[in-house]
N, C-alpha and C positions, 0 to 999 in steps of 0.2 A: 418270365412274368416277375421272378423276384429282381431281376436286373432292374426291370422297368419300375418297379414298386418304390426300390431303394432309390433310383434316380428321380422319381417323384417326389419322394421324402427329402431328400436333400436339396431338392429345387424351392420346396415351400418352406423348409427351414431357413436358407438363404433368403429367400423372397421376404419371410417374417424378420429377419436381423437387418435387411437392407431397408425395412421402414422407416419412415422419417419419425422421430420420437418428437410426441407434442408436448411444449411447454407453455405455461401460462405465466405471468409476470413472477407470481410467488417461486416456482419452480427456476426460473433463470436468476433469481436473486439467492436463492440456496446453492444451486451450482456454481455461481460467483464464488462464494462465500468458502467453500470448500476445495475448488480447483484455480481459481485465479491467481496467477502469478506475482501479481502486487500485494496481493491478501497475503499469500503464503510466505513472500519475503518478510513482511510485516510481521507475522506471526514468528517467523526463526528471528528476528531481532529481539522479541520479548525472550524467547528461549535462550539466545547468546546472553541476553543482559543477565539471566537467572544463573546462568554456567558461571559469570564472571563473578557474580555476588558469592556464589558457593566458593569460588577460588580465592575471593578476598576474605572470607571467613575462616578459610582454613591457615591464615597468616596467624590467627589467635593460637593455633595449637603449637604443642612443643616442637621443636625441630631436631633432627639428630643427625650428625653427620662424621664421617669416617675417613681419615687422610693417613697416608701411608708414605714413609720417605726411606728408600732404601739406597744407600750411599757407600761407595769405596772411596775411602781415601788415599789417591796414589802417593800423595803426600802429606804427611801428617802435619797439621799446622802448629807453629809453635809461638812463644811469648817470651820476652826478655824478662827476667826477674833479677833483683838484686842477688848478687853472689854469696852474701853474707846467710841468707835463709839457709844455704848449704854448707855452712863453715868456712866462706872463702872470704878473701879481704875486702873490707869494707869499701864502699866506691866504686866496685866492681860489679859486672853484671854477667848474668849467664843465661843461655837460652835453653828453654824448657820446652820440650813437646807435650802436649795434652791429646789423649783419646787414642783409639787403635784403628787398624786400616778398614774395617768393617761395620758400620753402625745401622742397624735397622730399627726404625723409629714408627711407632703405631699410635696413632690418637685419636679419640674417641671423644665428640664433644655435644653436650646437650646444651639447647638455648631455649628459653622461655620468655616470652614477652610480658612483664608485670604492668607496665604501664607506657602506653604510646600515645603521645598529645593528640596524633592525626588519625588514630586507627578509628574512634567513633566517629568523627567527621566522614572519614571514607565510606563507614556502612550507612549513615545516614544518607549521604550523598546516592549510594547505589540503590537504595530503597528508594529515593526520591526520583532517581534515573529510571526505575523499573516502571513507576507509575507513569511517567513521560512516556516511555517507548509503547506503554498498553494503550495511553492517549492518542499517541501517532498510529497505532495500527487501528483503532476504531475511527480515526478520522479517514484512513485510508480504504478502510472496508465501505465508510459512507461515499466517497467518491466514487469507488467502482461500481457500488450499488446504483448511485446517481446515472453513470455512463450507461450501464445495462439498462435501467429503466427508461432513461430517455430514448435511447437506441430502439428498444421494443416499442415505444409509442411512436416512434417516427416510422418504423417499419407497418405498424396497425395503420397509420394514415396512409401510407404508401400501397397495402394491399386494398385499402379502400378505394384509393384513387385509381389503380389499376383496373378495379371492378367497374367504376365509372367509365373509363376509358373503353374496356372492351364492350361494354353495353353501346356506348356512343358508336365503337365501329360496326357492331353489328346491326343497328338501326339504319346507320347509314347506307350499310351494304344494301338492307332490304329495299330502301328508297331508290338506290342506283338500279336495282335490278327491274324496279316498276317503270324509272325514267329510261331504261335501256328500250324497254317496250314500246314505250310512247314514243322515243326517237325514230325506231324501227317503224311505226306506224305513222311517222311523219306529223304527228302532235305536237312534238317537242323537240327545239333544235337542240343540237349537241352541245353547245356552249352552256346550256343551263345544267344539263348533267356534268359537265366540267367543273363547274364550281362546287358541286357537291363531291365530287371526286378528289380535288385538291385538300378539302375538308377531311376527307377520308386518308390522304395520305400523311396530312398533318399530324392525325389523331394515331396513325401507326408509327410514326416517328417519336411521337411521345410515349407511347408504350415501350418502344426499343429503349429509350433512354431511361424510363422507369425500371425496366426490368433488370438492366446494369446497374443503377443505384441500388435497387433492392439485394441484389446479388453481393454488391460490396459491403452493405450494411450487415447483411446475414453473415458475413465473413467475419466483421467486426465485432459482432456480437456472440460469435463462436469463441473468437479470442479472449473476449471479456469473461464469457463463462467457463473458459477452460475447455472447451469441446473441442475435438479434432475438426480439422476444417473439412475433412472428408466425411464426417459423419452428417446425413440429413435431417435436418429438425424441421418441425414447425411449430407456428406459434398458434394459440387460440385466441380468437377473435374477441377483440376487446367491444365490439357492438358499437364502438363509437357513441355510448351513452354519455350522460352527464353523470353517472354515479361518481362520486368522489373516491380518491384514492388516499383521502385523508382519514386516518384510523382514529388517533387520539391527537386533538390540535393542542392539548395541554401539555403533554409529555415533551420534554426537551433534553438535550442533552448538548450543551454549548461547549464544544471541545476547544474553541480558539480560548475562552475563558479558562476553562479546566487547565489547559496547558500553561497559561500566565502565572495560575494559582500555583502550579508546581515549581515554575523557575522562580517565583518569589521564595518558596519554601527552600528551594535549593541555594539561593544567595542568603537568606539566613542562617542555614547551616554552614554555608562559607565563612560567613562573619564569624561564628561560633569557632570555626577551626581555626581561624586567624588568632582569635584572643587564645585558644587553648597552645597555640604555638610557643607562647611563653614559657611554659611548663617545661621541665626535663622529662626525657623519657630513660625508662630504667627496666634494664633486662636480668633476668637470673640465668647463669651460665655454670656448667660443671664439665670437667675435663677429664679424661682418664689417659694416662701415656704409659707406654711398656716399649722400653728400649732393651735392645738386643746389641751387646758390643763384642767383636770378634776379633781375633789377632791368630792368623791361620800358622804363624811361625812358632809361636809358643803353644799353640794349640788352646789359647785362652777364649773362654766363653763365659758371660756373664749377662743375666737381664736385669734391668732396674725399671720398677715401675713407681708411678706418682698419680696422684689424683687430687682435685681440689675443686672447690666450689666457690663461686664470686657473684659480686653484684655489680652491673656496669651503669654507670651515671651518666647521660649525656645531656649537656644543657649549654644552649647557645644564650650566651649573655646578652651579646650584641650583636645586630644583623644589619647594622648601616641603616636602621629605619625601614628597611624593607617592609615588615609587618605593619607599621604606622600607614605607609602608603597604600598597601592592599586595603587595609581597613577602610580607608578614605574613599578608594575606588568602589568598595563595596558598598558603601552608605549610598554612593551617587547611582549606582546600578539599582539599589532597593528603590529609590526615589522615582528612576526611570520606568521599572515597572509599574510601579503606583500609577504612573500617569498613563501608560500604555493599556493598563486594564480597566480604568476610567473611560479612555476613548473607545476601546472595544466593546465595553457594554453600551454605550451610547450608538455605536455603529450596528453592532445585532440586534439591538432593540428596533432602532429604524428599519433595517433590512426585514426583520419578521413581520413588522406592521406594512410596510410597501407590500411585500410578497402575499401577505393576507390579502391586502385591497387588489392586488393585481388577479387574484383566484375568481374575486365576485365578477371584475371587470371582463377575463376572459370566459368566464361561464356565460355572462350575459351575449357576448358577442358569439359564442356556439349557439344559444337559443335563437338568435337573431339569423344567424347564416342558416339555420335549419328552417326558419320560416322563409327566408329569401329562396332557398331550395324548392320549397313547396310552390311558391309562387310560380318560379321558373319552369319547374315541371308541370304545372297548370298551364301555362303560356305555351310551352312548347306542344304539350299535347294538342291543344286548341289549334296551335298554328300547323300542325301536321294534318289535322283533320280539315282546315281548311285548304291546305295546299293539294290534299287528296281530291277535293271536290272542285279544284281549279279557282279557288276565290282568290290565292295569293299567289305571290310568285317564289323564285328561287331564293332571292336575295331576303324576304321577308323569313322564310323558313330557315336559313343559315344565321339570319340574326337571333332568333329565337333558340338555336341551337348552341349560339356562341354565349348568350345568356345563361344557358342550362350548364354549359361547362365551366363557366366562371362560378356560379353558384355552387357547383360540385366542389370546386377545388376552393372556395370559401369556406364551405363545411369542413373540409379535411385538415384547412390551415387552423380553423379556429379550435378544432378537436386537440390537434398537436398542441398548439398554444396554452389551451388549458391545463393539459397534462403535464406540460414544462412548469407551468405556473406553479402547481401543485408541486411538483417536483423540488423546485426551489424554495418552496416554503419549508418542505419537510427537510431540505439539506440545511437551511439556515438553522432549523430547530435541531439539526443532528439525529432526526427521527425516521429514517428511510428504514423500513422494517424488511 
């Protein structure tokens, strides 16, 4: 009994864990924001840029370096000097050797940047680049969310289309059962039933293709959400209503303009950096040395230390007009960015207005498609009743059935088109939540 109970409990637990998790659109977007590979990569770019900025900031701190030189002079170097230094005859020379066989040198050097013409420009450029990386990250998030939402709504339309197709198959099978009885009783020829059977085969083929496409789209959605492909998921029904996904139509994040604005700031800082390049660089440094001189033959040993501090000035007085030409190119780049900003502002304004108008158009199309579906359902119901009573033939019933299927497809297509129009508007505003 214990074994049976334990086995049943395990089966229940595994069954619960294997159940597909249900996602609405908001849950899909949240999952993508935390687990999507593209978004994670963009977030890492931000972290990398911050680390680079911290590393650059450390260049303003003092640096301390140690060097050691341990040398054995197999042949002590000499130098020629006038012999009269040592009481010799004028005009003659003598060779004098300086040093000892073993010299141990130790040096400790401290460096501190007091003024560097490019340091401030570098820090400003890193701050601006940090803003650029963050804007690109936000653009990546918007793009991924657009792909997630678009796939979500296409799947919603596909689910509804599958319901329509399956319902039509069930209806056709019922009609075929009745027609088979009529054929057996000699009240109907087989050809009439075969017409409907062909339509049934077409519907079944459509269902198979829809199921295959649905599976592919679900895998794409899992990849976008960062969900394991083996994990089963279900999507909550959007119910194909005209309820808008537009939350705040006035809010906007025009990332393309923000990016151009940061590029303009970067170019302006670059111009400042070029001008600062005419100034000298000043460094403070200090050195402490300790040398040990040894002569094993005479057992001579002595240590000599020394220390000094100094200022180092580096000044490029002429660079062959390099900075002059860089400044000219920078001015042209600023002018180019100003023109691009004006153009992008116009394009974004036109795109936002066009997308907004398209929402109204697609909303009207969906309302019209729903009305057409109601009429097609009414006509099909009436045709089915007349066919049952023998007032119309198979061709008229098939015509009504085809009109119904077209109306069903029209509603699904209009629904997906409306959702895509809303997504396009939100994307142009940078406002997909």
